[in-house]
N, C-alpha and C positions, 0 to 999 in steps of 0.2 A: 618778145620775148629773148630771140637772140642781140647780142650783142654785137662788138667789134668780131672780122676777122684776125681771127687768132695765129693762122698757120694756109699756108696751102704747102699742100704732100706731093710731092712725085718719089718715086719709084725712079731707081738710076738698077743697070747694069752693071756696074762698076760702080764703087761708092770713092776707090783711089779718084777717079779719073775724074769722078764730079765733084768732090771735096779741089781739087787744085781746079779746075775751071772756076768756077765759084769766089777762091783766095789769086789768083795770079790772072785769070781774063779779069772777071767783074771786079775783086780789088775788096771782095767780102769779108766781115767777121766770120767763121765758122765755129762753130766748138766741136771739143771733141767726138767719135763716135759712138755711141748707149747702146749696148744691147739688153733688147726686154724681150726678151723670152715666151715670158704673160701671150706677147703680143704676136708673134714671130718675125719681130725688126731687131736691125740695125737703126739708127735714126742718129744725126747729125743735124744741127742746125742751124741757119743761115740767119743772121742777123739784119735785120732790114728795118732801118726810123719811123718806118708804121705797123710793121709783120713781121712773119720769120714765115722762110719758105728751109721744111722738112724737108731731108734727104729719105728717102726710105730702100733698107735692101737686107735684104732675104736670113733671114736667123729660123739654124730647124731649116727639117727636110718639113715641116707640115705649115710652112711658112706663107702666110695667104698673098704676099708678094709674088712671090714662087711662080702662083698661079699667073699675078698679074704681068709678072713680067714673059714668060709665057703667050700669053698672046701678044705680050705687045715687047717686042725684045729690043729695041732700045732705047722702053723704058718712059714714061712720061705722068699728068697727070694724076691723081688717085683718088687725093680728097682733095674736101674743104671741109678747116677745122671754124667753127663757131663758135664763141665762147657766152656761157647765159647762165644768169644768179644764182636758183638754182633746179640743179640739173634734176630731183626728181616732181620735180613741177614738173620742167620741157619737157615729161619723158610722159608726161599722161595726160597732157593737151596734148601733147603729137601724135598719142592712141585711142587719144579721143576723137582724133576727129579721122581717124584711122589709116598714119604713121603706124611702119615696120623698123623696129627697133632690131638690129640685129644683135648674135648670139640668146643669153642668155634672157633678155631686155635689163638685165642689174648693171649699175655700172662697173669699170672696171679703173683702174688707179693706172695711167695714162703717163708720155715721157714724164711731163714738167709732176709730177707727183700729185696730180690733181684729181676727180670723177668724169670719165669718158663717157659717152655711148659715140655707135654710129646709125647712122640713119638709112634704111635702101634707098638704094645710086635708082629701081624705079619708081619714090613713091618724089624725087626729087626732080624731073626732070633727064634723067639718068646720071645724075651727079653723086656721089656717095658724100653724105655730108658726117662730119663726128662737130658732136659738145662735150664743150669741156668746160666746166663747173672753176665761175671764179673767185 
């Protein structure tokens, strides 16, 4: 069902510092910050030959990233995102097999303008998973 790894998301305590580290220390191509108020995050994508790194920073008081950073003040890996061909079919298959979809269970539009879902980390060895329809 899952396709390739779309990105690895890392929550960061200081977005400007993280951008500079990837640009200057690692020589990476980094996108401009994009605010996603509906998700409570500001995102930046680091382009790699085989995938992307998504840097996440809190946007707004209700940001889920703020809670993550409260528990992990230095930041850290937040989630993995896998591609799927059909997000509705994937959701049906996953819930039929006991997986829990976070939120209201319906896809939302993600940073790439495509439908996404998040799966409960307790159902996947402690790792928050995002599915993105390609």
